[in-house]
C-alpha positions in Angstrom: -6.1 16.1 -8.0 -9.7 14.8 -8.0 -11.8 15.8 -5.0 -11.8 12.3 -3.5 -8.0 12.0 -4.0 -7.4 15.5 -2.5 -9.6 14.6 0.5 -7.6 11.4 1.1 -4.3 13.2 0.7 -5.3 15.8 3.3 -6.5 13.1 5.7 -3.2 11.1 5.3 -1.2 14.3 5.8 -3.0 15.1 9.0 -2.4 11.6 10.3 1.3 11.6 9.4 1.8 15.0 11.1 0.0 13.8 14.2 2.0 10.6 14.4 5.3 12.4 13.9 4.5 15.1 16.5 3.3 12.6 19.0 6.8 11.0 18.8 8.5 14.5 18.9 10.3 13.6 15.6 11.5 16.3 13.3 10.8 15.9 9.5 14.5 15.0 9.1 14.2 12.2 11.7 11.2 10.8 10.0 12.8 11.1 6.6 15.8 9.0 7.8 13.7 6.3 9.4 11.2 6.0 6.6 13.7 6.3 3.7 11.6 9.1 2.2 12.9 12.6 1.3 12.2 15.5 3.6 10.7 17.4 0.6 8.2 14.6 0.0 7.3 14.4 3.7 6.5 18.2 3.7 4.2 17.7 0.7 2.5 14.7 2.3 1.9 16.5 5.5 0.4 19.5 3.6 -1.9 17.2 1.7 -0.3 18.5 -1.5 1.1 15.2 -2.8 -0.4 12.0 -4.1 2.3 9.7 -2.6 3.1 6.3 -4.0 2.2 3.1 -2.2 5.9 2.6 -1.5 6.2 6.0 0.2 3.2 5.4 2.4 4.4 2.0 3.4 7.8 3.5 4.3 6.1 6.1 6.5 3.7 3.6 8.2 6.5 1.1 8.8 8.6 3.9 10.4 5.8 4.6 12.8 5.1 0.9 13.3 1.4 1.3 12.7 0.8 -0.4 9.4 -0.7 1.1 6.2 -4.4 0.7 7.1 -4.0 2.8 10.2 -2.3 5.5 8.3 -4.9 5.7 5.6 -8.0 5.1 7.7 -7.1 7.2 10.7 -8.4 6.3 14.2 -11.4 4.0 14.1 -11.8 2.5 17.5 -14.6 0.1 16.4 -14.6 -3.6 16.3 -16.6 -3.6 13.0 -15.0 -1.5 10.3 -17.2 -1.4 7.2 -15.9 0.0 3.9 -18.8 0.6 1.5 -18.5 0.2 -2.2 -16.5 3.1 -3.6 -15.1 4.2 -0.2 -11.8 2.4 -0.3 -8.5 4.4 -0.4 -7.3 4.5 -4.0 -3.5 4.6 -3.5 -2.3 3.7 -7.0 -3.4 4.5 -10.5 -1.9 3.2 -13.7 -1.3 4.8 -17.0 -4.0 2.6 -18.7 -6.7 3.3 -16.1 -5.8 0.7 -13.5 -6.3 1.3 -9.7 -5.1 -0.2 -6.5 -7.6 0.4 -3.8 -7.1 -0.5 -0.1 -10.5 -1.7 1.0 -9.9 -3.1 4.5 -7.1 -3.6 7.0 -6.3 -4.7 10.5 -4.4 -3.0 13.3 -0.8 -3.9 14.4 0.9 -6.0 15.4 -0.2 -8.5 12.7 -1.4 -6.2 9.9 -3.5 -7.7 7.1 -4.4 -5.5 4.1 -7.2 -6.3 1.6 -6.8 -4.7 -1.9 -9.0 -4.5 -4.9 -6.8 -4.0 -8.0 -7.6 -3.3 -11.6 -5.0 -3.2 -14.3 -5.8 -1.6 -17.7 -4.3 -3.1 -20.9 -0.5 -3.0 -20.5 -0.6 -1.7 -16.9 2.2 -2.8 -14.6 2.8 -2.1 -10.9 6.3 -2.8 -9.6 6.9 -3.1 -5.8 10.0 -3.0 -3.8 10.6 -5.7 -1.2 8.3 -5.2 1.9 9.4 -5.8 5.5 10.8 -9.2 6.3 8.2 -11.9 6.8 5.5 -10.2 4.6 3.4 -12.6 2.5 0.9 -11.9 -0.3 -2.1 -13.9 -1.6 -3.6 -12.9 -5.0 -6.6 -14.2 -6.9 -7.5 -13.1 -10.4 -11.2 -12.2 -10.7 -11.3 -11.1 -14.3 -8.8 -11.1 -17.2 -5.2 -12.2 -17.1 -2.5 -11.1 -14.7 1.2 -11.9 -14.7 2.8 -12.0 -11.3 6.5 -11.4 -11.1 8.3 -12.5 -7.9 12.1 -12.0 -7.8 13.3 -14.0 -10.8 10.1 -15.9 -11.3 6.9 -15.1 -13.1 3.6 -16.8 -13.6 0.6 -15.8 -15.7 -2.8 -16.4 -14.1 -6.3 -16.4 -15.6 -9.7 -15.7 -13.9 -10.1 -17.9 -10.8 -6.4 -18.7 -10.5 -4.6 -17.8 -7.3 -1.0 -17.6 -6.1 0.7 -17.1 -2.7 4.2 -15.6 -2.6 6.7 -13.8 -0.3 6.2 -10.1 -0.3 9.7 -9.4 1.2 11.3 -9.7 -2.3 11.0 -7.4 -5.3 7.7 -8.2 -7.1 5.1 -6.8 -9.4 1.8 -7.3 -11.2 1.1 -6.8 -14.9 -1.7 -7.1 -17.4 -0.3 -8.5 -20.7 -3.6 -8.5 -22.5 -5.7 -5.9 -24.3 -8.6 -6.2 -21.9 -8.8 -4.9 -18.3 -7.9 -7.3 -15.5 -9.0 -7.3 -11.9 -7.6 -9.2 -8.9 -8.0 -9.3 -5.1 -4.8 -9.0 -3.1 -4.1 -9.8 0.6 -0.9 -8.6 2.2 0.1 -10.0 5.5 2.8 -8.2 7.5 3.4 -9.8 10.9 4.9 -8.1 13.9 4.5 -4.5 12.8 6.0 -2.1 15.3 7.8 -4.9 17.2 11.0 -4.8 15.2 13.7 -2.2 14.8 12.7 0.5 12.4 16.1 0.5 10.9 15.3 -2.6 9.0 14.2 -0.7 5.9 11.2 0.2 3.9 8.2 -1.6 2.6 6.8 -0.5 -0.7 
């Protein structure tokens, strides 16, 4: 693990443990609600894992706090600034791509702003998020193919698309040059519905 990745993993682990203990949940209880294995949760809490976005979303949904709160920790300020290079890199692709969470809002209506790069041939597949989740994506450089359920569309620089995030979806770079896109994920009503609804990832 790179130093920055390790630091983020430790920070997330501390936050997960604090949230779990504040609810007096056992690891088994959290595992059941989040749909994440107990073994993975132990590694996450110890800061020994680099968990997938899906795993982190499952955990944050279980707590009803939203992914930004899990990653950023407590920041009781109105103005939350993320300087260049300070975002939480939560995904990395085999061809050098990265998914970086650069900003987010608190529950109940959680909005996440992501800066994504996809190397040549990189692809990120995502399970269906919580019901009502929506996504907005704009290609900043290169070409990105967006797959939503049974549909797919290929976008060039400047093109944008809006789509439901509560179905299986993914992003891919079909070309031989890197691609970059901005992604906004909107998840309304976090923490207000039953946790048994399922994961978001």
